[in-house]
N, C-alpha and C positions, 0 to 999 in steps of 0.2 A: 896269626890270635892279634894283629892290632884289631883287623876286622869284627874280630866278638868285643871286646872291647868299646871298641864304638858301637856297634848296637847298642850293647847292652845300656851305654850312658843313653842314646838315642829313645830306645825305649823307655827308658825309663822318666825323661822327660814328660816322653806320654803320658806313660800313663798319672803321674804328679796333675800334670796341665788336667786329669780325664780326672782324677781326685775330687783338684778344687772347680772346678767344674760342675759336677755332680753334688757336691756342697750346698757351691753357692742356687745353684735349683731348688734345693731342697728345699731351703732357708727361702728362695721367689717361689715357691710352689711356681713353677716350670719344666720343661722334659728331662728328665734323668737319663744320666750314661744304667740302662742295666746292669744288674752282679753280674750277670755272664760275661758279656763286657771287658768288666771291673776286672774279673779276676780272669781273664785269655794274655790279656795286656802284663799280669803280675806271673801270665804262664811263661809269658811272649820273654821276658826279660829281667819286667821290672816291676819285681815282686819287691825287693831289698828297700829300695824308693816308698815303693807305693807305703807300706805300712808303715815308715816314717811319717811321709806325711799326714798319714789316718790321725796316728797316732799324733801329732802336733793340732790341725784344727777338730780335732776328736771327730771323725766321722767317720763311722759303722763301728766304731770300738767295742762296740755292744752286741755285734754279728761273728759270731761263733766261724761264719763259714770263714771269714776274713783278717780273722786273728788266729785263725789257726792254720787255715789256708793257706796262706802269706810262706808263712812261718817255712812250711812242708815244700812251697814251689821255692822258697830259698835255698835246700837242703836237695834236690832233688838239683837244681843248679849250678851249687856246689862240688857235687856229683859228677855232674855230667861235665865240668872245668876239670876235672880233676883228672879221670878217664883221658878227656883232651885231649892232657898239655903229658902222659903217660910217654 
């Protein structure tokens, strides 16, 4: 169980870094992080942290893929944890 929480913490930090980097790149016209990569990092466990970061920095908040997809990923994570803890 400890390793699950470590994984979630690490992937959450990575997800936030990717999100902030993408926001900076968007403003500067630099190389962007693909939406596929962002969603994958959320699916791997960083969805909650990524959603909070996106709301704080106002990044991709108009994209239904993220505003609906990340909460769905979070629900999936909760279900997986509930089954794993049984």
